[in-house]
C-alpha positions in Angstrom: 5.4 9.5 0.8 4.2 9.5 -3.1 0.6 10.8 -4.0 0.3 7.8 -6.6 2.1 5.4 -4.3 -0.8 6.0 -1.6 -3.0 5.6 -3.9 -1.7 2.5 -5.5 -2.2 0.9 -1.5 -5.5 2.0 -1.0 -6.8 0.3 -4.0 -5.1 -3.2 -3.0 -6.0 -2.7 0.0 -9.7 -2.0 -1.0 -9.7 -4.7 -3.8 -7.7 -7.5 -0.8 -10.8 -6.5 1.6 -13.0 -7.1 -0.9 -11.6 -10.2 -2.2 -11.7 -11.5 1.5 -15.1 -10.9 1.7 -16.4 -12.7 -1.2 -14.4 -15.7 -0.9 -16.2 -15.6 2.8 -19.5 -15.3 1.2 -19.2 -17.3 -2.2 -19.0 -21.2 -1.8 -16.3 -22.4 -3.9 -14.0 -19.2 -3.9 -10.9 -19.9 -0.7 -7.6 -19.5 -0.4 -5.1 -21.3 1.7 -2.6 -18.4 3.3 -2.8 -15.4 3.6 -0.1 -14.1 1.6 -2.2 -16.3 -1.2 -5.3 -13.7 -1.1 -2.8 -11.0 -0.5 -1.3 -12.2 -4.2 -4.3 -12.6 -5.4 -6.0 -9.0 -4.8 -2.2 -8.1 -6.7 -3.0 -9.8 -9.4 -6.1 -9.1 -10.0 -5.8 -5.8 -9.8 -2.8 -5.9 -12.3 -4.9 -7.9 -14.6 -7.9 -5.3 -14.4 -5.1 -2.7 -15.5 -3.7 -4.3 -18.4 -5.9 -7.2 -19.5 -9.4 -5.9 -19.0 -9.1 -3.0 -21.5 -8.1 -5.4 -24.0 -10.9 -7.8 -23.4 -13.5 -5.2 -23.4 -12.0 -3.7 -26.4 -13.0 -6.8 -28.2 -16.4 -7.5 -26.8 -17.4 -4.1 -27.3 -20.5 -5.9 -29.7 -21.7 -8.1 -26.8 -21.2 -5.2 -24.8 -23.5 -2.9 -27.1 -26.2 -5.6 -27.7 -26.2 -7.0 -23.5 -26.2 -3.2 -22.8 -23.0 -3.6 -20.1 -24.0 -6.4 -18.7 -21.2 -8.6 -19.9 -19.2 -6.9 -18.1 -19.6 -9.4 -15.3 -19.0 -12.0 -17.6 -15.2 -10.1 -18.2 -15.2 -9.7 -14.2 -15.7 -13.5 -13.6 -13.2 -14.6 -16.1 -10.1 -12.5 -14.5 -11.4 -13.7 -11.5 -11.8 -17.0 -12.6 -7.8 -16.8 -14.0 -6.7 -15.7 -10.9 -8.1 -18.8 -9.1 -5.8 -20.7 -12.3 -2.8 -18.5 -12.1 -2.1 -19.0 -8.4 -1.9 -22.1 -6.1 -2.9 -20.4 -3.2 -6.2 -18.7 -3.8 -8.6 -21.3 -5.6 -12.0 -20.0 -7.5 -13.6 -24.0 -8.5 -16.3 -22.8 -11.2 -17.0 -20.1 -13.2 -20.7 -19.6 -11.5 -18.3 -18.8 -8.1 -16.1 -16.6 -10.1 -19.2 -14.3 -11.5 -20.3 -14.0 -8.3 -17.3 -13.1 -6.5 -16.8 -10.1 -9.1 -20.1 -9.4 -8.1 -19.2 -9.1 -4.9 -15.9 -7.9 -4.9 -17.5 -5.0 -7.4 -20.3 -3.7 -4.8 -17.5 -3.6 -2.3 -14.8 -1.8 -4.1 -17.5 0.7 -5.3 -18.5 1.5 -1.5 -14.9 1.2 -0.5 -13.6 3.7 -2.8 -16.9 5.7 -2.3 -16.2 6.0 1.2 -12.6 6.5 1.2 -12.9 8.8 -1.6 -10.5 6.9 -3.5 -9.0 8.6 -7.0 -12.0 11.1 -7.2 -14.6 8.0 -6.8 -17.4 9.0 -4.7 -21.0 9.7 -4.7 -22.5 13.2 -4.1 -26.1 14.1 -4.3 -27.0 17.9 -4.6 -30.4 19.3 -4.5 -31.3 22.2 -6.9 -33.7 25.2 -5.5 -37.2 24.9 -7.1 -37.7 26.8 -10.1 -39.7 30.2 -9.3 -42.7 30.6 -11.3 -42.8 33.7 -14.0 -44.2 36.9 -12.3 -47.7 37.6 -12.5 -48.5 41.0 -14.6 -52.1 40.7 -13.8 -53.5 40.3 -16.9 -55.1 36.6 -18.6 -51.7 36.6 -20.5 -50.8 37.1 -24.3 -53.1 38.7 -26.5 -53.1 37.9 -30.4 -55.0 40.1 -32.7 -55.2 38.6 -36.0 
């Protein structure tokens, strides 16, 4: 199986799990069939790949002004759009879409970090403590004037 197809399937599975958790946790997000859930995850991934970059560029002043928090509104708008485009997946309000998109983002981040999908990982490195300067036995530099 080609690596790009495997990576796509991993991302789709992670998004599906994240959307499933959002549907279970957030009131106002629901799906009728499991096919509706799978299609919602696929459509959300496609919108994130093609529409989200355009929305990010168009809303750049708001993103800068809000220090990037407007991305949460963009993610909610895309989830809300998925709810309107599919008949088996429902998002009742923008508030539900906001909380759902927040859960989807967190779950996707965690699962991508755990599976090392597309190089996304959290890594902690410790540096050794700095060595003290060598002691030459004096009181420091002497300046004669």
